[in-house]
N, C-alpha and C positions, 0 to 999 in steps of 0.2 A: 768064755762069755763075759767074764769080768772086763777083759781088755776091750771087747766090743762095746760094752756100755761106756767104758772110760773114753774110748775114742770118740763116740758120738757126743760126749760131753765136752771133749777137749778140742775138737777140730777148729773151733773159732780162733784158737790161738794162732792159726796160720795167718791171720790178718795183722799180726804184730810186726811183720817185717816191712810192710809198706805204708800203712796208714796209722795216723794217730788223731787225737781230737784237737790238735792245735797247741797243746802244752806238753807234748812229749809222751803222754800216757797212751798206750795202745787202745785203739777203738775196736772193741770186740763185738759190738752190737750188730745184729743182722740175723738172717735166716740161712741155715746151712743144711746140706744133705750129703749122705754117703751111702753107696750101695756096694755090698760085698758079702760073700758067703751066704747068699740067700736072704740077706737082711737089708732093710732100708731104714736109715735113721734120718729124721728131719727134726731140726731143733732150732730154737730161737734164743738168742742171747741178748740180754739187756746189760746195763752197766754193772749189775751185781747178781743177776739171776739167770738160770738156764732152764729151758723147758724142752724136753726131748720126746719125740714120738718114735717108738721102735716098731717096725712092721716086719712081718715074715712073708716070704714068697710062698704062696699056696696055689697050685693049679693055675699058673700064669696070672695070678692076682695078688694084691698086697692086702694082708689082714693085720690090723693093729694088734700088737701083742702087749705092750706096756707103754704107759705115759709116765715120764719121770720129771720131777721138778726139783730144783735146788738152788743154792747160793754158792758163790765161789769167791776166793781171794787169791791173789798172786803175790809172789815174792821172788824177784829174779826169774830164774828158769823153773821155779817150783810153783805148782798150783794145787790148792786144796779145795775140794768140792764137798759140800755137805748136802746130801739128799734130804729134802723135807717132805715130799709127797710122792707116792707111787700110785698110779691109777691102772685099773684093768677094765676093759670094755664090758658093758652090761650084755647080757645074753641077747637082748633084742637089738643091740647095736645102735641104740638111739642116744647113748650117753656113756659115761664112765663112772665108776665108783673109786674114790680116792681113799688112801690110807696114810696115816701119819705115824710117828713114833709112839704116840699114845694109844694106838689101836692094837688089839690082840693079834691082828693079822699082819702086823708090820714085819715080824721075823720071816713069815712065809713069803711076803712080797720081796724082801731082800734075797731070799733063797731062790726065788723065781728068776732073779737076775744073776744067780750064782755069786751072791755077796753075803757077807755076814755082818758088815758094818756099813753105816750110812756115810762115813767119811772116807774120801778117796784122795790119795796123794800121788803126784806124778812129776816126772822130769820131762821137759819138752825142749825141742830146738826147732828153729824155722830157717829154711833156706828157700828164698823166693816164695812160691806158692805151695811148697812142700813142708809138711809138719811131721816130725818124728817124735813118737811118744815112747817113754821108757818107764818101766817099773823101778829100775835102779840103774846105776852107771854101767853095770856089766851086761845089761839087757841090750840086744841088738835093736829092739824097738820095732814099731810098725810105722810105715810112711803113708800119709794121707794128703790128698790134694785139696786146696781151698776151693769151696763151691763156686761155680761160675754163674749160677743162676740165682744168686741170693738177692731177693727183692723184698720190699716191705709190703705186706698186704694192705689193700686200699683202706681197710677199716681202721688201721692203726693211725689215729689222728685225734685232734681235738674237735669236738662237735658242740653245737649250741642250738637251742630252740627257745624262741620268745613267744609268750602267749599271755592272754589276759583272762581273768575270771572276776568274780564278785569282790575279791580282795585287792585287785589291782593288777599291774603288769608284773610278770614273773619270767624268769629265765632258767632253763635247765641246761646244765653243762655236763658233757661226757668227755673223759679222756680215756681212750682205749689204747693199751700197749700190747706187747707180745703176750704177756701173761698177767698183766695187771689192769685193773679197772678202777676208775674214780668217777664219782658223780656228785653234783651239788645242785641245789636249787637256790636261786636268789630272788629277792623282792626289790622292786624299783622304789626306793625311798626318795625319789626326785633328785636328791643331791648325790646319791651314790647307790650302787647295787649292794644290798645287804644279804650275805649268805645266811640261810635259815636252817638248811639241813645238808649233810654231806654223807657220802658212803664210799668206802674203798675196800678192795679185796682182789681176788684172783679170778681168772676166767678159764674155762675149758671150751675150746672152739672145735666144733664139728663142721669142717668146711663143706663137706659133701651135702649135708642137710641144711647148711647155713643156720645152725642152731648153736647158741652160746649159753653155757651155764655159768652164772655169776655166783661166787662165794664171798659174801661180805665178811670182813674181819675187823672192821672198825666203822662206826657210824658217829656222826656228830649232829647235835640238835641245839639250836639257839636257845640259851637260857634268857628269858625275858627280864629277869631280875638283874642280871649282870651284863646283858647284851653281848655275851661272849658264847662261842660254840663250846658245848660240853661234850666230850668224847666218851664213847663206850666201846668196850671190847667184850668178846663172848664170856670171859670169866668175871665180868663186872656184874654186880647185883641189878643194875638198871638196864642191862642189855635187852631183855625181852620187851620191856616197856618202851625203850628207845626205838626198837623195830616196829612194834605195833602202833604206838601212839606218836612217835616222833617222825619217822620217815614213811611209815605205812607200808612196809615191805617185809617179806620173810628174809631169813639169813641167807638163803640160797633160792635162786629162781632161774628160769630159762626164758630165753627170748630168741626170736628169729630176726635176722637183719639182712639187708641188702644195700648195696652202694650203687648209686647211679650218678656219676660225675662227682659233684660236691654235695650230694644229698645222701644221708643215711636214714633209711626207713626201718623202724623198730616196732615189733609187736611183742609185748611181754605176756607170758603165760602166768598171770598173777594168781590164778586159782590152782595152778599146778596139775591140771587135768590132762596135760599133753596136747590140748587142742588150742591152736593159736587163732582164736576167733575174737580177741579183744581189739579195740580200736588201735590203729597204727599211729605212730608218731614220726614226724619227719624232722631231722636235724640237719643243719648246714655246717659244712666244714669251716673251721676257724683257722685262718692262715696267720 
């Protein structure tokens, strides 16, 4: 099982043989999948992060088993992956509960993947669209094929919404990535757009229900005395106040979204009751 997890994390290295980002550095970003031994792994790779969904085949259907997130670095034909979060589906299948190294359940989550450590080291080689993974030089390794249906979900883009209220014209900006999320609100000061609040974190996407859970890890609030954004993280004393009185949002929240052409419609479950009856907001894709 360790090799299965390692492979679903490592398969994107198959892109090294053909594509780069223009400066010789392999472009590993994209969505990849692999099916074998009754398992399906679907994962998304950014420039430095990996998000993996591991599913098991049960009665001709696929059921999510674990959700794994981490970061990676490469050095020659060596790759080191550090797992930062492991998720398990909730019993009602409407979301997932994530665990980190600071949680008491962390060791059990690693064991569920037949692992004892969150750091993985591998040797890889690529020939065409084939990737061979080895634990060491004496290992024959396993061969995997580069995914042929890797596409970027339509919601992964920059989005903006402009509106006016009693305080003047404002603009909300969203940047949605594979596993990352950023937002900001700006005020039209006539000569320029001035950022007044920001938020960034990670997302957990349930494509079937079109439900997204956002986990904020840093927020910024404009300090009127210095006219600069002051940033807060969960361990900072001002974190709770920045959430409640700065951006007016909880540290985690769920939303539903849908994409129609260049429009993203969002409904945020602000009160956390699981009912999406709040007003919808429409954002336009920023090219």
